[in-house]
N, CA, C and O atoms as CSV, one atom per row, in Angstrom:
chain,resi,resn,atom,element,x,y,z
A,1,MET,N,N,71.730,71.402,74.747
A,1,MET,CA,C,72.817,70.672,74.141
A,1,MET,C,C,74.014,71.605,74.040
A,1,MET,O,O,73.875,72.785,73.718
A,2,VAL,N,N,75.164,71.069,74.315
A,2,VAL,CA,C,76.406,71.827,74.224
A,2,VAL,C,C,77.260,71.225,73.113
A,2,VAL,O,O,77.403,70.006,73.015
A,3,ILE,N,N,77.822,72.090,72.285
A,3,ILE,CA,C,78.766,71.653,71.258
A,3,ILE,C,C,80.154,71.995,71.775
A,3,ILE,O,O,80.505,73.166,71.919
A,4,SER,N,N,80.941,70.957,72.054
A,4,SER,CA,C,82.268,71.167,72.630
A,4,SER,C,C,83.192,70.043,72.216
A,4,SER,O,O,82.919,68.879,72.510
A,5,ARG,N,N,84.275,70.367,71.539
A,5,ARG,CA,C,85.242,69.341,71.147
A,5,ARG,C,C,85.941,68.733,72.365
A,5,ARG,O,O,86.352,67.573,72.336
A,6,GLU,N,N,86.072,69.514,73.426
A,6,GLU,CA,C,86.757,69.035,74.628
A,6,GLU,C,C,85.811,68.366,75.616
A,6,GLU,O,O,86.265,67.804,76.613
A,7,GLY,N,N,84.499,68.412,75.361
A,7,GLY,CA,C,83.541,67.795,76.268
A,7,GLY,C,C,83.081,68.680,77.406
A,7,GLY,O,O,82.374,68.222,78.304
A,8,GLY,N,N,83.477,69.954,77.378
A,8,GLY,CA,C,83.057,70.874,78.437
A,8,GLY,C,C,81.552,71.109,78.410
A,8,GLY,O,O,80.933,71.088,77.346
A,9,ARG,N,N,80.966,71.333,79.588
A,9,ARG,CA,C,79.523,71.526,79.667
A,9,ARG,C,C,79.153,72.979,79.964
A,9,ARG,O,O,77.967,73.305,80.032
A,10,HIS,N,N,80.121,73.839,80.140
A,10,HIS,CA,C,79.847,75.250,80.442
A,10,HIS,C,C,80.494,76.101,79.349
A,10,HIS,O,O,81.656,75.894,79.001
A,11,ASN,N,N,79.737,77.053,78.813
A,11,ASN,CA,C,80.304,77.946,77.805
A,11,ASN,C,C,79.651,79.328,77.900
A,11,ASN,O,O,78.986,79.638,78.888
A,12,ARG,N,N,79.841,80.137,76.889
A,12,ARG,CA,C,79.334,81.513,76.900
A,12,ARG,C,C,77.819,81.583,77.056
A,12,ARG,O,O,77.298,82.517,77.667
A,13,VAL,N,N,77.126,80.620,76.518
A,13,VAL,CA,C,75.663,80.606,76.632
A,13,VAL,C,C,75.261,80.579,78.104
A,13,VAL,O,O,74.340,81.285,78.517
A,14,ASP,N,N,75.946,79.772,78.879
A,14,ASP,CA,C,75.642,79.697,80.309
A,14,ASP,C,C,75.906,81.032,81.004
A,14,ASP,O,O,75.156,81.425,81.898
A,15,ASP,N,N,76.958,81.721,80.601
A,15,ASP,CA,C,77.242,83.042,81.172
A,15,ASP,C,C,76.148,84.044,80.812
A,15,ASP,O,O,75.740,84.849,81.650
A,16,LEU,N,N,75.673,83.996,79.564
A,16,LEU,CA,C,74.595,84.896,79.138
A,16,LEU,C,C,73.298,84.590,79.891
A,16,LEU,O,O,72.584,85.505,80.299
A,17,LEU,N,N,73.001,83.317,80.072
A,17,LEU,CA,C,71.808,82.932,80.823
A,17,LEU,C,C,71.911,83.351,82.284
A,17,LEU,O,O,70.946,83.852,82.861
A,18,LYS,N,N,73.086,83.145,82.884
A,18,LYS,CA,C,73.288,83.500,84.291
A,18,LYS,C,C,73.069,84.995,84.512
A,18,LYS,O,O,72.508,85.398,85.530
A,19,ALA,N,N,73.514,85.818,83.555
A,19,ALA,CA,C,73.319,87.264,83.666
A,19,ALA,C,C,71.837,87.624,83.702
A,19,ALA,O,O,71.470,88.680,84.218
A,20,ARG,N,N,70.981,86.754,83.157
A,20,ARG,CA,C,69.519,86.958,83.171
A,20,ARG,C,C,68.838,86.115,84.243
A,20,ARG,O,O,67.615,85.973,84.259
A,21,LYS,N,N,69.659,85.553,85.144
A,21,LYS,CA,C,69.172,84.692,86.231
A,21,LYS,C,C,68.425,83.472,85.687
A,21,LYS,O,O,67.388,83.072,86.216
A,22,LEU,N,N,68.972,82.897,84.630
A,22,LEU,CA,C,68.428,81.693,84.001
A,22,LEU,C,C,69.505,80.631,83.928
A,22,LEU,O,O,70.690,80.934,84.069
A,23,ARG,N,N,69.109,79.402,83.711
A,23,ARG,CA,C,70.078,78.336,83.474
A,23,ARG,C,C,69.426,77.315,82.563
A,23,ARG,O,O,68.214,77.344,82.351
A,24,ARG,N,N,70.224,76.425,82.031
A,24,ARG,CA,C,69.711,75.412,81.122
A,24,ARG,C,C,70.036,74.018,81.635
A,24,ARG,O,O,70.954,73.822,82.431
A,25,LYS,N,N,69.263,73.065,81.159
A,25,LYS,CA,C,69.507,71.659,81.458
A,25,LYS,C,C,70.149,71.067,80.211
A,25,LYS,O,O,69.575,71.139,79.124
A,26,ILE,N,N,71.328,70.485,80.355
A,26,ILE,CA,C,72.070,69.951,79.218
A,26,ILE,C,C,71.777,68.464,79.082
A,26,ILE,O,O,72.053,67.677,79.987
A,27,ALA,N,N,71.211,68.094,77.935
A,27,ALA,CA,C,70.878,66.697,77.680
A,27,ALA,C,C,72.039,65.951,77.027
A,27,ALA,O,O,72.249,64.770,77.306
A,28,PHE,N,N,72.791,66.624,76.163
A,28,PHE,CA,C,73.900,66.019,75.427
A,28,PHE,C,C,75.048,67.006,75.321
A,28,PHE,O,O,74.839,68.218,75.295
A,29,THR,N,N,76.248,66.483,75.260
A,29,THR,CA,C,77.427,67.261,74.869
A,29,THR,C,C,78.018,66.535,73.678
A,29,THR,O,O,78.361,65.356,73.767
A,30,VAL,N,N,78.138,67.244,72.559
A,30,VAL,CA,C,78.613,66.625,71.319
A,30,VAL,C,C,79.781,67.431,70.758
A,30,VAL,O,O,79.911,68.618,71.056
A,31,PRO,N,N,80.641,66.792,69.942
A,31,PRO,CA,C,81.839,67.483,69.465
A,31,PRO,C,C,81.640,68.360,68.226
A,31,PRO,O,O,82.494,69.198,67.936
A,32,THR,N,N,80.529,68.191,67.483
A,32,THR,CA,C,80.396,68.937,66.224
A,32,THR,C,C,78.995,69.492,66.045
A,32,THR,O,O,78.026,68.971,66.598
A,33,LEU,N,N,78.906,70.559,65.260
A,33,LEU,CA,C,77.614,71.143,64.909
A,33,LEU,C,C,76.762,70.148,64.129
A,33,LEU,O,O,75.556,70.053,64.358
A,34,ALA,N,N,77.377,69.405,63.210
A,34,ALA,CA,C,76.622,68.446,62.403
A,34,ALA,C,C,75.903,67.428,63.285
A,34,ALA,O,O,74.734,67.119,63.052
A,35,LEU,N,N,76.591,66.914,64.286
A,35,LEU,CA,C,75.973,65.951,65.194
A,35,LEU,C,C,74.894,66.618,66.042
A,35,LEU,O,O,73.832,66.038,66.265
A,36,ALA,N,N,75.162,67.823,66.509
A,36,ALA,CA,C,74.168,68.551,67.309
A,36,ALA,C,C,72.878,68.749,66.520
A,36,ALA,O,O,71.788,68.520,67.044
A,37,LEU,N,N,72.998,69.171,65.269
A,37,LEU,CA,C,71.809,69.397,64.453
A,37,LEU,C,C,71.054,68.102,64.196
A,37,LEU,O,O,69.824,68.093,64.155
A,38,ARG,N,N,71.777,67.030,64.026
A,38,ARG,CA,C,71.137,65.730,63.807
A,38,ARG,C,C,70.342,65.298,65.042
A,38,ARG,O,O,69.224,64.796,64.921
A,39,ILE,N,N,70.917,65.494,66.220
A,39,ILE,CA,C,70.231,65.121,67.457
A,39,ILE,C,C,69.031,66.034,67.703
A,39,ILE,O,O,67.955,65.559,68.068
A,40,VAL,N,N,69.208,67.326,67.508
A,40,VAL,CA,C,68.097,68.265,67.692
A,40,VAL,C,C,66.954,67.926,66.735
A,40,VAL,O,O,65.781,68.054,67.084
A,41,ASP,N,N,67.310,67.492,65.529
A,41,ASP,CA,C,66.298,67.158,64.525
A,41,ASP,C,C,65.476,65.929,64.908
A,41,ASP,O,O,64.346,65.776,64.442
A,42,THR,N,N,66.024,65.053,65.747
A,42,THR,CA,C,65.318,63.817,66.094
A,42,THR,C,C,64.823,63.787,67.545
A,42,THR,O,O,64.179,62.820,67.951
A,43,HIS,N,N,65.109,64.817,68.321
A,43,HIS,CA,C,64.664,64.886,69.714
A,43,HIS,C,C,63.992,66.239,69.950
A,43,HIS,O,O,64.085,67.135,69.111
A,44,ASN,N,N,63.347,66.378,71.040
A,44,ASN,CA,C,62.689,67.631,71.402
A,44,ASN,C,C,63.688,68.511,72.162
A,44,ASN,O,O,63.542,68.729,73.365
A,45,LEU,N,N,64.705,69.016,71.447
A,45,LEU,CA,C,65.797,69.772,72.059
A,45,LEU,C,C,66.087,71.034,71.271
A,45,LEU,O,O,65.586,71.223,70.162
A,46,VAL,N,N,66.897,71.886,71.855
A,46,VAL,CA,C,67.419,73.069,71.174
A,46,VAL,C,C,68.925,73.100,71.369
A,46,VAL,O,O,69.460,72.455,72.272
A,47,THR,N,N,69.604,73.856,70.513
A,47,THR,CA,C,71.031,74.093,70.680
A,47,THR,C,C,71.341,75.512,70.228
A,47,THR,O,O,70.530,76.140,69.548
A,48,VAL,N,N,72.480,76.006,70.593
A,48,VAL,CA,C,72.943,77.323,70.175
A,48,VAL,C,C,74.118,77.105,69.237
A,48,VAL,O,O,75.053,76.369,69.554
A,49,ALA,N,N,74.061,77.757,68.073
A,49,ALA,CA,C,75.123,77.605,67.080
A,49,ALA,C,C,75.274,78.906,66.309
A,49,ALA,O,O,74.319,79.676,66.202
A,50,PRO,N,N,76.456,79.161,65.774
A,50,PRO,CA,C,76.651,80.370,64.966
A,50,PRO,C,C,75.737,80.362,63.738
A,50,PRO,O,O,75.672,79.373,63.008
A,51,ARG,N,N,75.040,81.465,63.525
A,51,ARG,CA,C,74.118,81.599,62.392
A,51,ARG,C,C,74.811,81.306,61.067
A,51,ARG,O,O,74.225,80.682,60.182
A,52,LEU,N,N,76.029,81.745,60.931
A,52,LEU,CA,C,76.777,81.528,59.695
A,52,LEU,C,C,76.896,80.040,59.361
A,52,LEU,O,O,76.777,79.652,58.199
A,53,LEU,N,N,77.128,79.218,60.368
A,53,LEU,CA,C,77.286,77.783,60.125
A,53,LEU,C,C,75.958,77.094,59.869
A,53,LEU,O,O,75.890,76.162,59.067
A,54,THR,N,N,74.907,77.534,60.535
A,54,THR,CA,C,73.617,76.875,60.343
A,54,THR,C,C,72.995,77.235,58.998
A,54,THR,O,O,72.124,76.514,58.511
A,55,ARG,N,N,73.414,78.308,58.406
A,55,ARG,CA,C,72.838,78.766,57.130
A,55,ARG,C,C,72.878,77.663,56.073
A,55,ARG,O,O,71.933,77.531,55.295
A,56,HIS,N,N,73.932,76.884,56.030
A,56,HIS,CA,C,74.082,75.859,54.997
A,56,HIS,C,C,73.907,74.443,55.526
A,56,HIS,O,O,73.777,73.507,54.736
A,57,ALA,N,N,73.901,74.266,56.833
A,57,ALA,CA,C,73.881,72.916,57.403
A,57,ALA,C,C,72.542,72.550,58.039
A,57,ALA,O,O,72.364,71.415,58.480
A,58,LEU,N,N,71.612,73.477,58.093
A,58,LEU,CA,C,70.376,73.250,58.826
A,58,LEU,C,C,69.415,72.343,58.068
A,58,LEU,O,O,69.068,72.627,56.921
A,59,PRO,N,N,68.980,71.250,58.700
A,59,PRO,CA,C,67.953,70.411,58.072
A,59,PRO,C,C,66.664,71.226,57.885
A,59,PRO,O,O,66.373,72.099,58.702
A,60,PRO,N,N,65.897,70.958,56.837
A,60,PRO,CA,C,64.693,71.752,56.552
A,60,PRO,C,C,63.651,71.725,57.670
A,60,PRO,O,O,62.833,72.640,57.768
A,61,SER,N,N,63.669,70.695,58.509
A,61,SER,CA,C,62.678,70.585,59.578
A,61,SER,C,C,63.003,71.462,60.791
A,61,SER,O,O,62.163,71.604,61.679
A,62,LEU,N,N,64.203,72.053,60.850
A,62,LEU,CA,C,64.594,72.892,61.984
A,62,LEU,C,C,64.453,74.369,61.636
A,62,LEU,O,O,64.494,74.754,60.467
A,63,ARG,N,N,64.287,75.176,62.658
A,63,ARG,CA,C,64.168,76.626,62.504
A,63,ARG,C,C,65.262,77.316,63.309
A,63,ARG,O,O,65.732,76.796,64.321
A,64,VAL,N,N,65.654,78.489,62.844
A,64,VAL,CA,C,66.675,79.291,63.519
A,64,VAL,C,C,66.011,80.526,64.114
A,64,VAL,O,O,65.203,81.190,63.464
A,65,TYR,N,N,66.367,80.819,65.356
A,65,TYR,CA,C,65.883,82.023,66.025
A,65,TYR,C,C,67.086,82.754,66.597
A,65,TYR,O,O,68.019,82.123,67.093
A,66,PRO,N,N,67.071,84.075,66.532
A,66,PRO,CA,C,68.219,84.818,67.083
A,66,PRO,C,C,68.247,84.737,68.599
A,66,PRO,O,O,67.216,84.579,69.254
A,67,MET,N,N,69.440,84.848,69.133
A,67,MET,CA,C,69.593,84.914,70.587
A,67,MET,C,C,68.991,86.235,71.058
A,67,MET,O,O,69.131,87.254,70.381
A,68,PRO,N,N,68.331,86.229,72.197
A,68,PRO,CA,C,67.804,87.497,72.717
A,68,PRO,C,C,68.955,88.354,73.230
A,68,PRO,O,O,69.724,87.917,74.087
A,69,GLY,N,N,69.072,89.528,72.728
A,69,GLY,CA,C,70.143,90.423,73.149
A,69,GLY,C,C,71.442,90.167,72.402
A,69,GLY,O,O,71.568,89.200,71.651
A,70,ALA,N,N,72.390,91.041,72.621
A,70,ALA,CA,C,73.688,90.951,71.947
A,70,ALA,C,C,74.507,89.789,72.512
A,70,ALA,O,O,74.430,89.477,73.700
A,71,THR,N,N,75.280,89.166,71.646
A,71,THR,CA,C,76.175,88.094,72.074
A,71,THR,C,C,77.602,88.456,71.665
A,71,THR,O,O,77.812,89.085,70.628
A,72,PRO,N,N,78.568,88.065,72.466
A,72,PRO,CA,C,79.957,88.375,72.115
A,72,PRO,C,C,80.395,87.558,70.905
A,72,PRO,O,O,79.871,86.470,70.666
A,73,PRO,N,N,81.346,88.075,70.147
A,73,PRO,CA,C,81.845,87.316,68.998
A,73,PRO,C,C,82.494,86.008,69.430
A,73,PRO,O,O,83.011,85.894,70.541
A,74,ILE,N,N,82.461,85.030,68.542
A,74,ILE,CA,C,83.067,83.731,68.817
A,74,ILE,C,C,84.402,83.659,68.092
A,74,ILE,O,O,84.476,83.923,66.892
A,75,LEU,N,N,85.438,83.308,68.807
A,75,LEU,CA,C,86.772,83.198,68.250
A,75,LEU,C,C,86.865,81.969,67.353
A,75,LEU,O,O,86.488,80.872,67.765
A,76,ALA,N,N,87.359,82.140,66.145
A,76,ALA,CA,C,87.599,81.012,65.241
A,76,ALA,C,C,89.090,80.673,65.303
A,76,ALA,O,O,89.939,81.564,65.298
A,77,VAL,N,N,89.392,79.388,65.361
A,77,VAL,CA,C,90.767,78.946,65.499
A,77,VAL,C,C,91.077,77.910,64.424
A,77,VAL,O,O,90.287,76.993,64.202
A,78,LEU,N,N,92.207,78.046,63.764
A,78,LEU,CA,C,92.704,77.030,62.838
A,78,LEU,C,C,93.794,76.242,63.543
A,78,LEU,O,O,94.634,76.811,64.240
A,79,ALA,N,N,93.772,74.942,63.358
A,79,ALA,CA,C,94.812,74.093,63.953
A,79,ALA,C,C,95.225,73.046,62.926
A,79,ALA,O,O,94.393,72.550,62.165
A,80,TRP,N,N,96.521,72.713,62.908
A,80,TRP,CA,C,97.022,71.705,61.983
A,80,TRP,C,C,98.278,71.098,62.564
A,80,TRP,O,O,98.917,71.674,63.444
A,81,HIS,N,N,98.618,69.944,62.067
A,81,HIS,CA,C,99.824,69.258,62.521
A,81,HIS,C,C,101.046,70.015,62.018
A,81,HIS,O,O,101.035,70.549,60.909
A,82,ALA,N,N,102.083,70.062,62.818
A,82,ALA,CA,C,103.310,70.793,62.480
A,82,ALA,C,C,103.927,70.324,61.160
A,82,ALA,O,O,104.587,71.110,60.480
A,83,ARG,N,N,103.726,69.069,60.790
A,83,ARG,CA,C,104.328,68.583,59.541
A,83,ARG,C,C,103.759,69.288,58.307
A,83,ARG,O,O,104.338,69.209,57.224
A,84,HIS,N,N,102.623,69.979,58.472
A,84,HIS,CA,C,102.011,70.688,57.344
A,84,HIS,C,C,102.431,72.158,57.268
A,84,HIS,O,O,102.013,72.872,56.356
A,85,ASP,N,N,103.242,72.610,58.204
A,85,ASP,CA,C,103.639,74.021,58.233
A,85,ASP,C,C,104.257,74.488,56.916
A,85,ASP,O,O,103.946,75.582,56.443
A,86,ARG,N,N,105.111,73.687,56.332
A,86,ARG,CA,C,105.831,74.098,55.122
A,86,ARG,C,C,105.175,73.615,53.829
A,86,ARG,O,O,105.645,73.947,52.741
A,87,ASP,N,N,104.111,72.846,53.931
A,87,ASP,CA,C,103.418,72.331,52.755
A,87,ASP,C,C,102.709,73.490,52.046
A,87,ASP,O,O,101.830,74.129,52.624
A,88,ALA,N,N,103.092,73.758,50.792
A,88,ALA,CA,C,102.579,74.918,50.058
A,88,ALA,C,C,101.057,74.860,49.879
A,88,ALA,O,O,100.382,75.875,50.051
A,89,ALA,N,N,100.522,73.718,49.547
A,89,ALA,CA,C,99.077,73.597,49.339
A,89,ALA,C,C,98.329,73.811,50.651
A,89,ALA,O,O,97.293,74.474,50.680
A,90,HIS,N,N,98.851,73.256,51.720
A,90,HIS,CA,C,98.218,73.419,53.026
A,90,HIS,C,C,98.277,74.876,53.464
A,90,HIS,O,O,97.299,75.414,53.983
A,91,ARG,N,N,99.420,75.510,53.254
A,91,ARG,CA,C,99.578,76.925,53.604
A,91,ARG,C,C,98.605,77.783,52.802
A,91,ARG,O,O,98.005,78.716,53.335
A,92,ARG,N,N,98.452,77.458,51.509
A,92,ARG,CA,C,97.510,78.194,50.649
A,92,ARG,C,C,96.073,78.020,51.158
A,92,ARG,O,O,95.312,78.987,51.199
A,93,LEU,N,N,95.707,76.821,51.535
A,93,LEU,CA,C,94.368,76.571,52.066
A,93,LEU,C,C,94.127,77.374,53.337
A,93,LEU,O,O,93.060,77.966,53.502
A,94,ARG,N,N,95.105,77.401,54.236
A,94,ARG,CA,C,94.967,78.182,55.468
A,94,ARG,C,C,94.781,79.658,55.152
A,94,ARG,O,O,93.969,80.333,55.784
A,95,THR,N,N,95.527,80.159,54.180
A,95,THR,CA,C,95.405,81.560,53.786
A,95,THR,C,C,94.012,81.852,53.231
A,95,THR,O,O,93.411,82.871,53.573
A,96,LEU,N,N,93.495,80.969,52.380
A,96,LEU,CA,C,92.147,81.146,51.829
A,96,LEU,C,C,91.097,81.164,52.931
A,96,LEU,O,O,90.186,81.991,52.911
A,97,ILE,N,N,91.220,80.257,53.889
A,97,ILE,CA,C,90.258,80.199,54.989
A,97,ILE,C,C,90.290,81.491,55.798
A,97,ILE,O,O,89.241,82.064,56.091
A,98,VAL,N,N,91.472,81.951,56.156
A,98,VAL,CA,C,91.610,83.186,56.925
A,98,VAL,C,C,91.017,84.373,56.147
A,98,VAL,O,O,90.298,85.193,56.717
A,99,ASN,N,N,91.319,84.460,54.856
A,99,ASN,CA,C,90.800,85.565,54.048
A,99,ASN,C,C,89.274,85.521,53.955
A,99,ASN,O,O,88.620,86.554,54.096
A,100,GLU,N,N,88.707,84.356,53.724
A,100,GLU,CA,C,87.250,84.238,53.605
A,100,GLU,C,C,86.559,84.527,54.923
A,100,GLU,O,O,85.544,85.224,54.943
A,101,LEU,N,N,87.079,84.014,56.016
A,101,LEU,CA,C,86.481,84.306,57.320
A,101,LEU,C,C,86.592,85.793,57.647
A,101,LEU,O,O,85.701,86.371,58.270
A,102,GLY,N,N,87.689,86.397,57.221
A,102,GLY,CA,C,87.853,87.839,57.436
A,102,GLY,C,C,86.787,88.650,56.714
A,102,GLY,O,O,86.328,89.664,57.239
A,103,LYS,N,N,86.384,88.225,55.525
A,103,LYS,CA,C,85.332,88.912,54.772
A,103,LYS,C,C,83.987,88.827,55.487
A,103,LYS,O,O,83.213,89.784,55.506
A,104,ILE,N,N,83.730,87.672,56.069
A,104,ILE,CA,C,82.440,87.426,56.723
A,104,ILE,C,C,82.311,88.243,57.992
A,104,ILE,O,O,81.233,88.761,58.285
A,105,THR,N,N,83.378,88.368,58.741
A,105,THR,CA,C,83.303,89.023,60.045
A,105,THR,C,C,83.448,90.536,59.981
A,105,THR,O,O,83.324,91.218,60.999
A,106,ARG,N,N,83.702,91.049,58.818
A,106,ARG,CA,C,83.844,92.526,58.716
A,106,ARG,C,C,82.512,93.203,58.623
A,106,ARG,O,O,82.447,94.428,58.532
């Protein structure tokens, strides 16, 4: 299963598998981790997701296993509509998110 907001079917996991002369069969492409976990929970499938996100979102029936070998960091991106650029509350929320994510990745 691939988690992709744009619907892409190739990502870093495929590059890591290719380096080991492996490949995967993709059954679903979904836009969110929540949907991916729901599908994995009801089908005989696996998915790759950041450990940080699965820590709080994982259904009790699923298990987490580390990726074999080192994996490159995943870029986190914030996006918002331009009309919110000057909104003080929105700006404060963006600052809090950046600060909290910075603590986690250090």
